[in-house]
C-alpha positions as CSV (number, residue, x, y, z in Angstrom):
1,M,15.3,0.2,-17.9
2,A,13.3,-0.7,-14.6
3,S,9.8,0.4,-14.3
4,T,9.0,3.3,-11.8
5,S,6.9,0.8,-9.6
6,R,9.9,-1.7,-9.5
7,R,12.5,0.9,-8.7
8,A,10.0,2.2,-5.9
9,L,9.4,-1.2,-4.6
10,V,13.2,-2.0,-4.5
11,A,13.7,1.2,-2.5
12,E,11.2,0.1,0.2
13,L,12.6,-3.5,0.3
14,E,16.5,-2.7,0.4
15,R,16.4,-1.8,4.2
16,F,16.1,-5.5,4.7
17,D,19.1,-7.7,4.6
18,R,17.6,-11.2,4.1
19,L,14.3,-11.5,1.9
20,L,12.1,-14.0,0.6
21,E,10.1,-13.5,-2.5
22,V,7.1,-15.6,-2.8
23,G,5.7,-16.5,-6.3
24,C,8.4,-15.0,-8.2
25,G,7.5,-16.8,-11.5
26,D,10.0,-15.6,-14.2
27,R,10.1,-12.0,-12.8
28,L,13.2,-11.9,-11.0
29,G,13.9,-8.2,-11.6
30,V,13.3,-7.0,-8.1
31,A,15.2,-9.7,-6.5
32,E,18.0,-9.3,-8.7
33,D,18.0,-5.5,-8.0
34,L,18.1,-6.4,-4.1
35,A,20.9,-8.9,-4.7
36,D,22.8,-6.0,-6.7
37,R,22.4,-4.0,-3.5
38,G,23.8,-6.5,-1.4
39,R,20.9,-8.2,-0.1
40,D,20.3,-12.0,0.4
41,V,17.3,-12.9,-1.5
42,T,15.5,-16.3,-1.8
43,A,12.9,-16.4,-4.6
44,I,10.2,-19.3,-4.6
45,D,7.5,-20.4,-7.0
46,V,5.5,-23.4,-7.5
47,A,6.8,-23.9,-11.0
48,D,10.4,-24.8,-11.7
49,V,11.8,-21.2,-12.4
50,A,14.4,-20.7,-14.9
51,I,17.4,-18.4,-14.5
52,D,20.1,-17.9,-17.1
53,G,18.3,-20.3,-19.2
54,S,18.4,-23.2,-16.8
55,G,15.6,-24.4,-14.5
56,G,15.5,-26.7,-11.6
57,D,14.8,-27.0,-7.9
58,D,17.5,-24.8,-6.8
59,H,19.9,-22.1,-8.4
60,V,22.3,-19.7,-6.8
61,A,23.1,-16.6,-8.8
62,G,25.2,-13.9,-7.7
63,S,28.3,-13.8,-5.5
64,T,29.9,-12.0,-2.6
65,E,31.8,-9.7,-4.9
66,D,31.5,-8.4,-8.4
67,A,34.5,-7.6,-10.8
68,N,34.9,-4.2,-9.0
69,T,34.9,-5.8,-5.6
70,V,31.6,-4.0,-4.7
71,P,29.9,-5.9,-2.1
72,R,27.0,-7.9,-3.7
73,G,24.3,-10.0,-2.1
74,S,23.1,-13.3,-3.7
75,L,19.9,-14.5,-5.3
76,R,18.8,-18.1,-4.7
77,V,15.9,-19.5,-6.9
78,R,14.2,-22.4,-5.5
79,H,10.9,-24.4,-6.0
80,G,8.5,-23.9,-3.3
81,D,4.9,-23.8,-2.5
82,V,4.1,-21.0,0.3
83,V,0.8,-22.8,1.3
84,V,3.0,-26.0,2.2
85,L,5.8,-23.8,3.7
86,A,3.4,-21.8,5.9
87,D,2.4,-25.2,7.5
88,A,6.0,-26.9,7.4
89,P,7.3,-28.0,10.8
90,D,10.4,-25.9,10.1
91,P,10.0,-23.3,7.4
92,S,13.5,-22.0,7.6
93,S,15.1,-25.5,7.1
94,S,12.7,-26.2,4.2
95,L,13.7,-23.0,2.4
96,G,17.4,-23.5,3.2
97,T,17.4,-20.0,5.1
98,S,19.2,-21.2,8.3
99,D,20.3,-17.4,9.0
100,G,16.5,-16.3,9.0
101,V,14.5,-13.8,6.8
102,D,13.9,-10.4,7.8
103,A,11.2,-9.8,5.2
104,V,8.8,-11.8,3.1
105,Y,7.4,-10.1,-0.1
106,A,5.5,-10.8,-3.2
107,R,4.5,-9.0,-6.3
108,R,1.1,-9.4,-7.8
109,L,0.0,-11.7,-4.9
110,P,-3.4,-13.2,-5.6
111,A,-5.9,-13.0,-2.9
112,E,-5.8,-16.9,-2.1
113,L,-2.1,-16.8,-1.5
114,Q,-2.3,-13.7,0.8
115,R,-3.1,-15.5,4.1
116,P,-0.4,-18.3,3.8
117,T,2.1,-15.8,2.9
118,V,1.2,-13.8,6.1
119,A,1.1,-16.9,8.0
120,L,4.7,-17.8,6.7
121,A,6.1,-14.4,7.5
122,R,4.8,-14.8,11.0
123,R,6.4,-18.2,11.4
124,L,9.7,-16.8,10.2
125,D,9.3,-13.5,12.5
126,A,9.7,-11.5,9.3
127,A,8.0,-8.4,7.9
128,C,5.3,-9.1,5.2
129,L,4.7,-6.8,2.3
130,F,3.2,-7.3,-1.1
131,T,1.4,-5.7,-4.0
132,T,-1.7,-7.3,-5.5
133,L,-3.0,-8.0,-9.2
134,G,-4.4,-4.5,-8.9
135,F,-8.0,-5.4,-9.4
136,E,-8.0,-7.2,-6.1
137,E,-8.3,-5.8,-2.8
138,P,-6.2,-7.5,0.1
139,V,-8.1,-10.1,2.1
140,V,-5.8,-9.7,5.1
141,P,-5.5,-6.7,7.5
142,V,-2.8,-4.2,6.0
143,E,-1.3,-0.8,6.1
144,R,-1.3,0.8,2.7
145,R,1.8,2.7,1.4
146,S,1.4,4.7,-1.8
147,L,4.4,4.1,-3.9
148,P,4.8,5.6,-7.6
149,D,2.5,3.6,-9.9
150,T,1.8,0.9,-7.2
151,T,0.3,0.5,-3.7
152,L,2.4,-1.7,-1.3
153,Y,0.5,-3.4,1.4
154,V,2.2,-4.2,4.7
155,A,0.5,-7.0,6.4
156,R,3.1,-7.4,9.1
157,S,5.8,-5.2,10.0
158,I,8.8,-5.4,12.4
159,A,11.1,-3.0,13.8
160,D,13.3,-1.4,11.3
161,P,16.3,-3.7,10.8
162,S,18.5,-0.9,9.9
163,P,21.2,0.3,12.5
């Protein structure tokens, strides 16, 4: 069963259609939950991320439909460094997100990665939301949102993408 904080984070993020998770590590629960709700998610980490027991630079999970023909998004897991991407000439191409990104998010984002994450979101013209390691305060200007069992920091917001 998903934690209260994970469910709350998914509820906050599901208003976005196309998301980028920074520093996913092997914790793909939020990204998987968002894909199950019909969102397209790209998750990146500097380490090769294993999904379904396989690692590699690029893995696509999910499909456009499940067995019950319920709309389903996709989860794409890639090797990627937010620091490099923030300075890349064309971060969308580097990420393989030619359709764009509505929101960049991270869970347990360490202070040293907050500035490059916000810079990447700005370059992608996307919202930027994150949680911290818990003992660290954000080092970038943020709006704080209290969620059950966690605090969500909004470093960059865009107009509500919902119709």
